[in-house]
C-alpha positions as CSV (number, residue, x, y, z in Angstrom):
1,X,-54.6,82.0,22.0
2,X,-51.7,84.2,21.5
3,X,-50.2,82.4,24.8
4,X,-50.5,79.3,23.2
5,X,-48.7,80.1,19.9
6,X,-46.1,81.8,21.7
7,X,-45.5,78.6,23.8
8,X,-45.7,76.6,20.9
9,X,-43.2,78.5,18.9
10,X,-40.8,78.3,21.8
11,X,-41.2,74.7,21.9
12,X,-40.3,74.1,18.1
13,X,-37.5,77.0,18.3
14,X,-35.8,75.1,21.2
15,X,-36.3,71.6,19.2
16,X,-34.5,73.5,16.3
17,X,-31.7,74.6,18.4
18,X,-30.9,71.4,19.7
19,X,-31.1,69.9,15.9
20,X,-28.8,72.5,14.5
21,X,-26.2,71.7,17.2
22,X,-26.4,68.1,16.4
23,X,-26.3,68.7,12.7
24,X,-23.3,71.2,12.8
25,X,-21.3,69.0,15.0
26,X,-22.3,66.2,12.4
27,X,-23.8,63.5,15.2
28,X,-26.8,62.1,15.9
29,X,-28.8,63.1,19.2
30,X,-27.4,62.2,22.7
31,X,-29.9,60.0,24.6
32,X,-30.7,63.1,26.6
33,X,-31.3,65.4,23.8
34,X,-33.5,62.9,21.9
35,X,-35.6,62.7,24.8
36,X,-35.8,66.4,25.3
37,X,-36.7,66.9,21.6
38,X,-39.2,64.1,21.7
39,X,-40.9,66.2,24.7
40,X,-41.0,69.4,22.8
41,X,-42.3,68.0,19.7
42,X,-45.1,66.2,21.8
43,X,-46.2,69.6,23.6
44,X,-46.3,71.4,20.4
45,X,-48.5,69.0,18.4
46,X,-50.7,69.0,21.9
47,X,-50.9,72.6,21.6
48,X,-51.5,72.6,17.9
49,X,-54.6,70.2,18.4
50,X,-55.9,72.7,21.2
51,X,-55.5,75.5,18.5
52,X,-57.8,73.3,15.9
53,X,-60.4,72.8,18.5
54,X,-60.7,76.6,19.6
55,X,-60.1,77.9,16.3
56,X,-61.5,75.7,13.7
57,X,-59.7,75.1,10.1
58,X,-59.2,78.7,9.2
59,X,-57.1,79.1,12.4
60,X,-55.3,75.8,12.0
61,X,-54.0,76.8,8.8
62,X,-52.5,80.1,10.3
63,X,-51.2,77.8,13.4
64,X,-49.5,75.6,11.0
65,X,-47.6,78.6,9.4
66,X,-46.8,79.6,13.1
67,X,-45.3,76.0,13.8
68,X,-42.9,76.7,10.9
69,X,-41.9,80.0,12.2
70,X,-38.2,79.7,13.4
71,X,-37.4,76.6,11.3
72,X,-37.0,78.2,8.0
73,X,-34.8,76.6,5.4
74,X,-31.7,78.5,3.9
75,X,-30.4,81.5,5.0
76,X,-34.0,83.4,5.4
77,X,-34.2,85.5,9.0
78,X,-36.5,83.6,11.7
79,X,-40.0,84.5,11.7
80,X,-40.3,85.6,7.9
81,X,-42.5,83.8,5.5
82,X,-43.3,84.5,2.0
83,X,-40.6,82.3,0.1
84,X,-41.4,80.9,-3.2
85,X,-44.0,78.4,-3.0
86,X,-42.7,75.1,-2.5
87,X,-38.9,76.3,-2.7
88,X,-36.3,77.3,-1.0
89,X,-36.8,80.1,1.9
90,X,-40.1,78.8,3.0
91,X,-41.3,77.8,6.5
92,X,-42.2,74.2,7.0
93,X,-45.9,75.5,7.6
94,X,-45.6,77.7,4.1
95,X,-44.4,74.3,2.6
96,X,-47.2,72.2,3.9
97,X,-50.1,74.6,3.1
98,X,-48.7,75.5,-0.6
99,X,-47.9,71.8,-1.3
100,X,-50.1,70.4,-4.1
101,X,-50.9,67.2,-1.9
102,X,-52.5,69.5,0.8
103,X,-54.7,71.6,-1.9
104,X,-55.9,68.4,-3.7
105,X,-56.9,67.3,0.2
106,X,-59.0,70.4,0.8
107,X,-60.2,70.4,-2.8
108,X,-62.6,67.4,-1.6
109,X,-64.6,69.7,0.9
110,X,-67.1,72.7,-0.2
111,X,-65.0,76.0,0.1
112,X,-61.8,74.1,1.3
113,X,-63.5,74.1,4.9
114,X,-63.2,70.6,6.5
115,X,-66.5,70.1,8.8
116,X,-66.7,69.2,12.4
117,X,-68.3,66.0,11.4
118,X,-65.3,64.6,9.3
119,X,-63.9,61.6,10.5
120,X,-60.9,59.5,9.4
121,X,-59.3,61.9,7.5
122,X,-55.9,61.2,5.7
123,X,-54.0,63.2,3.3
124,X,-51.5,62.0,0.7
125,X,-48.1,61.9,2.1
126,X,-46.5,65.5,1.7
127,X,-42.6,66.0,1.4
128,X,-41.5,68.6,3.8
129,X,-37.9,69.7,4.0
130,X,-36.0,70.9,7.1
131,X,-36.0,69.2,10.6
132,X,-34.2,66.2,9.0
133,X,-32.8,64.6,12.2
134,X,-35.7,65.5,14.2
135,X,-38.1,63.4,12.4
136,X,-35.9,60.5,11.3
137,X,-34.3,59.5,14.9
138,X,-34.1,56.1,15.3
139,X,-35.2,55.6,19.0
140,X,-38.6,54.0,19.5
141,X,-39.8,56.9,21.4
142,X,-38.9,59.0,18.4
143,X,-40.1,59.3,15.0
144,X,-38.3,56.1,14.1
145,X,-41.4,54.2,15.7
146,X,-43.7,55.6,13.0
147,X,-41.3,54.3,10.3
148,X,-42.5,50.8,9.1
149,X,-39.8,48.4,7.6
150,X,-40.2,46.9,4.2
151,X,-42.1,43.8,5.0
152,X,-41.1,41.0,2.5
153,X,-43.8,38.5,2.9
154,X,-41.0,35.8,3.6
155,X,-41.9,33.1,6.3
156,X,-39.0,30.9,7.5
157,X,-40.3,28.0,9.6
158,X,-38.2,26.4,12.2
159,X,-38.1,23.1,10.0
160,X,-38.7,19.7,10.7
161,X,-36.4,16.4,9.7
162,X,-37.7,14.5,6.7
163,X,-40.3,11.7,7.7
164,X,-38.4,9.0,6.0
165,X,-39.6,5.9,7.6
166,X,-43.2,6.8,6.5
167,X,-41.6,6.2,2.9
168,X,-40.6,2.7,3.6
169,X,-43.5,0.9,5.2
170,X,-46.3,-0.5,3.1
171,X,-49.6,1.7,3.2
172,X,-53.2,0.1,2.9
173,X,-56.7,1.5,3.9
174,X,-59.1,0.4,6.3
175,X,-62.7,1.1,6.8
176,X,-62.9,-0.4,10.3
177,X,-61.7,0.7,13.7
178,X,-59.8,-2.7,14.2
179,X,-57.5,-4.4,11.7
180,X,-57.4,-8.2,11.8
181,X,-54.6,-10.1,10.2
182,X,-53.2,-13.8,10.2
183,X,-49.7,-14.4,11.1
184,X,-48.0,-17.7,10.7
185,X,-46.4,-18.8,14.2
186,X,-45.0,-22.3,12.9
187,X,-44.2,-23.2,9.4
188,X,-44.3,-26.8,7.9
189,X,-41.0,-28.5,8.4
190,X,-41.5,-32.2,8.3
191,X,-40.7,-32.9,4.7
192,X,-38.6,-35.7,4.0
193,X,-37.3,-38.3,1.4
194,X,-39.6,-41.3,1.3
195,X,-39.0,-44.7,-0.6
196,X,-41.7,-46.3,-2.7
197,X,-44.1,-48.9,-1.0
198,X,-43.3,-52.5,-1.8
199,X,-46.5,-53.9,-0.3
200,X,-50.2,-53.2,-0.7
201,X,-51.4,-54.3,2.6
202,X,-48.3,-54.4,5.1
203,X,-48.0,-57.2,7.7
204,X,-45.1,-56.1,9.4
205,X,-42.8,-58.7,8.1
206,X,-39.3,-57.9,7.2
207,X,-38.4,-55.9,4.3
208,X,-41.7,-54.5,3.8
209,X,-41.7,-50.8,2.8
210,X,-45.0,-48.8,3.5
211,X,-44.1,-45.6,1.9
212,X,-46.1,-43.4,4.4
213,X,-45.6,-39.7,3.7
214,X,-44.8,-37.5,6.7
215,X,-47.5,-35.1,7.8
216,X,-46.8,-31.4,8.0
217,X,-47.6,-29.2,10.7
218,X,-48.2,-25.1,11.0
219,X,-49.8,-22.8,13.4
220,X,-51.2,-19.5,13.1
221,X,-52.6,-16.7,15.1
222,X,-54.9,-13.8,14.8
223,X,-53.5,-10.3,15.2
224,X,-55.6,-7.5,16.1
225,X,-54.4,-3.9,15.7
226,X,-56.9,-1.1,16.7
227,X,-57.1,2.1,15.0
228,X,-55.4,5.2,16.9
229,X,-56.3,8.7,16.7
230,X,-53.0,11.2,16.6
231,X,-54.4,14.8,17.1
232,X,-53.3,18.4,17.7
233,X,-55.0,21.9,17.7
234,X,-54.2,25.7,18.4
235,X,-56.3,28.4,18.9
236,X,-56.4,31.6,16.9
237,X,-58.7,34.8,16.9
238,X,-61.1,35.3,14.1
239,X,-59.5,38.7,13.5
240,X,-56.1,36.9,13.2
241,X,-57.1,34.8,10.5
242,X,-59.1,37.5,8.7
243,X,-56.4,40.0,9.0
244,X,-53.5,38.0,8.1
245,X,-54.1,35.9,4.7
246,X,-51.2,33.4,5.1
247,X,-51.8,32.7,8.8
248,X,-54.2,29.9,8.2
249,X,-52.0,28.3,5.8
250,X,-49.2,28.2,8.2
251,X,-51.0,27.0,11.0
252,X,-52.6,24.2,8.8
253,X,-49.4,23.0,7.5
254,X,-47.7,23.2,11.0
255,X,-50.4,21.1,12.5
256,X,-50.3,18.7,9.6
257,X,-46.5,18.4,9.9
258,X,-46.7,17.8,13.6
259,X,-49.2,15.1,13.4
260,X,-47.3,13.3,10.7
261,X,-44.0,13.3,12.8
262,X,-46.1,12.1,16.0
263,X,-47.1,9.3,13.6
264,X,-43.5,8.3,12.3
265,X,-42.3,8.4,15.9
266,X,-45.3,5.9,16.9
267,X,-44.2,3.6,14.0
268,X,-40.7,3.4,15.6
269,X,-40.9,3.8,19.5
270,X,-44.8,3.3,20.1
271,X,-44.9,1.6,23.6
272,X,-48.4,-0.2,23.0
273,X,-49.8,1.3,26.2
274,X,-53.3,3.3,26.0
275,X,-53.5,5.2,22.8
276,X,-49.9,4.5,21.5
277,X,-49.0,2.2,18.5
278,X,-46.8,-0.7,19.2
279,X,-43.9,0.4,17.6
280,X,-41.0,-1.8,16.1
281,X,-38.8,-1.5,19.1
282,X,-41.9,-2.8,21.4
283,X,-42.8,-5.6,19.1
284,X,-42.4,-9.1,20.3
285,X,-40.2,-11.3,18.4
286,X,-38.2,-8.7,16.6
287,X,-34.7,-9.9,16.1
288,X,-31.6,-8.3,18.1
289,X,-28.3,-7.9,17.4
290,X,-25.7,-6.9,20.0
291,X,-22.4,-4.9,19.1
292,X,-19.5,-6.9,18.0
293,X,-16.0,-5.6,17.6
294,X,-17.1,-2.7,15.7
295,X,-19.7,-0.9,13.9
296,X,-19.0,-2.8,10.5
297,X,-18.7,-6.3,11.9
298,X,-22.2,-5.8,13.9
299,X,-23.8,-4.5,10.8
300,X,-22.8,-7.9,8.7
301,X,-24.0,-10.0,11.6
302,X,-27.4,-8.2,11.7
303,X,-27.9,-9.0,8.1
304,X,-27.0,-12.5,8.6
305,X,-29.7,-12.6,11.6
306,X,-32.4,-11.3,9.4
307,X,-31.5,-13.7,6.5
308,X,-31.0,-17.0,8.7
309,X,-33.6,-16.5,11.7
310,X,-36.1,-14.0,10.1
311,X,-35.8,-15.8,6.7
312,X,-36.2,-12.3,5.2
313,X,-34.3,-10.3,2.7
314,X,-33.7,-6.8,4.0
315,X,-34.6,-3.8,2.2
316,X,-33.2,-0.8,4.2
317,X,-31.4,0.1,7.2
318,X,-33.0,3.1,9.4
319,X,-30.3,4.9,11.3
320,X,-30.2,8.1,13.2
321,X,-28.1,11.0,11.6
322,X,-25.4,11.1,14.1
323,X,-24.9,7.3,14.1
324,X,-24.4,7.8,10.5
325,X,-22.1,10.5,10.5
326,X,-20.1,8.4,12.7
327,X,-20.1,5.5,10.5
328,X,-18.9,7.5,7.5
329,X,-16.3,9.1,9.4
330,X,-14.8,5.8,10.6
331,X,-11.2,5.6,9.3
332,X,-9.4,2.3,8.2
333,X,-6.1,1.4,9.9
334,X,-4.2,4.0,7.9
335,X,-6.6,6.7,8.5
336,X,-8.5,6.6,5.4
337,X,-12.1,6.8,5.5
338,X,-14.0,3.4,4.6
339,X,-16.4,5.6,2.6
340,X,-16.2,8.0,-0.4
341,X,-15.0,10.9,1.5
342,X,-16.1,14.6,1.6
343,X,-15.5,15.0,-2.1
344,X,-17.0,11.9,-3.6
345,X,-20.4,11.4,-1.5
346,X,-22.6,8.7,-3.3
347,X,-25.6,6.6,-2.4
348,X,-25.9,5.9,1.3
349,X,-25.2,2.3,1.6
350,X,-24.4,0.1,4.3
351,X,-23.1,-3.8,3.6
352,X,-25.1,-3.3,0.0
353,X,-28.2,-2.0,1.7
354,X,-29.8,1.4,1.2
355,X,-29.2,3.5,4.5
356,X,-32.2,5.8,5.3
357,X,-31.7,8.4,8.3
358,X,-34.2,9.2,10.9
359,X,-34.5,11.1,14.0
360,X,-37.4,9.0,15.2
361,X,-34.6,6.2,15.8
362,X,-33.0,6.7,19.0
363,X,-29.0,7.3,18.8
364,X,-26.9,4.3,19.5
365,X,-29.5,1.9,17.9
366,X,-30.7,1.2,14.5
367,X,-33.2,-1.0,12.5
368,X,-32.6,-3.2,9.5
369,X,-35.5,-5.0,8.0
370,X,-37.7,-5.9,5.3
371,X,-39.9,-3.0,5.6
372,X,-42.6,-4.6,3.1
373,X,-43.5,-6.5,6.4
374,X,-44.4,-3.1,8.5
375,X,-48.1,-1.9,7.3
376,X,-49.9,1.4,8.0
377,X,-53.5,1.2,7.6
378,X,-54.9,4.5,7.0
379,X,-58.3,4.8,8.5
380,X,-58.5,8.9,8.0
381,X,-55.7,10.4,6.5
382,X,-54.5,13.9,8.2
383,X,-57.4,16.1,8.2
384,X,-57.9,20.2,9.3
385,X,-61.1,21.2,10.8
386,X,-61.7,24.9,12.3
387,X,-64.5,25.4,14.7
388,X,-65.3,27.9,17.5
389,X,-67.6,25.1,19.1
390,X,-65.3,24.7,21.9
391,X,-65.8,25.8,25.5
392,X,-66.7,29.6,25.6
393,X,-64.6,30.2,22.4
394,X,-67.7,31.3,20.4
395,X,-68.6,34.5,22.4
396,X,-64.7,35.2,22.5
397,X,-64.1,35.1,18.6
398,X,-61.8,32.5,19.1
399,X,-61.3,29.4,16.7
400,X,-59.9,26.0,17.4
401,X,-57.7,24.6,14.3
402,X,-57.4,20.9,14.6
403,X,-55.4,18.5,12.9
404,X,-56.3,14.7,13.1
405,X,-55.5,11.4,11.5
406,X,-56.5,7.8,12.3
407,X,-54.3,4.9,11.7
408,X,-53.2,1.1,12.7
409,X,-49.9,-0.2,12.6
410,X,-48.4,-3.5,12.9
411,X,-45.4,-5.8,12.0
412,X,-47.0,-9.1,10.0
413,X,-43.6,-10.6,10.3
414,X,-41.5,-9.4,13.4
415,X,-38.9,-11.5,12.6
416,X,-38.1,-9.8,9.5
417,X,-36.7,-6.9,11.4
418,X,-33.8,-6.7,13.8
419,X,-32.5,-4.1,16.2
420,X,-29.0,-3.2,16.1
421,X,-26.6,-1.9,18.9
422,X,-24.1,0.3,17.8
423,X,-21.7,0.2,21.0
């Protein structure tokens, strides 16, 4: 036992000597010094634990005093204790056992003796002077690894672009897996002026006016749009969901946002194959406006295209943010911006129609249309479900968190929309 005490004291003295050297020179530990001190402290703690196992609590108190020998505060010679309780001149061990926190900790046990059966012991923090550099090292292998940062509770997601197209389309609900609507394919165009009849029973004689009215014709087609499912899930451990109160909310919001983002992407770009929507860019009879001269001439011709060939009044443009930035930065012949400029930003308009920016629209292409003619039928709005009934997740304490929505989409009048090329 004496040999262990001497070895422990030697380790502590050596660690203190390195600490004093660094403090006297006004610097931090070198890498070698830090590694050396860390090893000495670990060995001292290991010996202390062995002493505790052999001697019990009474011997442990003495060992703590011995551990502090040689690391005194102030000018007291090494190896001497007996300084004022809690004051300058005490060893670290004396400060520890004389502290009010340690005394309060022992008071919970009969006669101040900690029974061998006691588990999970923890005292209140005890402020000890000395060895400042030794226990405040920033290296992860030193005491810095035990210093917890101040957790602010701030969570900053990566962010998602606003889903502006979803705010434009008409929203309806359905209780079926298939949506049916009637689309007119031919309208009545036979109206004409008709003279008044001058005979009741025409005989075919010259000058007879029959006064027959022209018959109109119109055709319709039934259109069927099936309800599609958009879903995504992630796995999480039950412990993670229990230990981190906010993680479930974060997961739910991320999944919900991802499902909505995919929904908008399908409305614009769905190719109609398999479980994909038939998006605007892939719907038959949507008008097309090629590039003419510049973006402004092209945009004005697109408006005319929708008005004349689509017989519709546009409600908004949907343009990729990069393309809209290029349009706003377009200068006139003397270098002035056509738009308001950086100091006078106003409503986003192009030829009098509102502009909505969306990353769902590919760069180099825009959409002009009457967005009242685009309809999204909600069969089941986004729901969040958690279950362990997936594979062997029940026995592995894993939970699948699923976001799912069901909807159908269609253009009730495709010619009310125009795909515009910006170059």
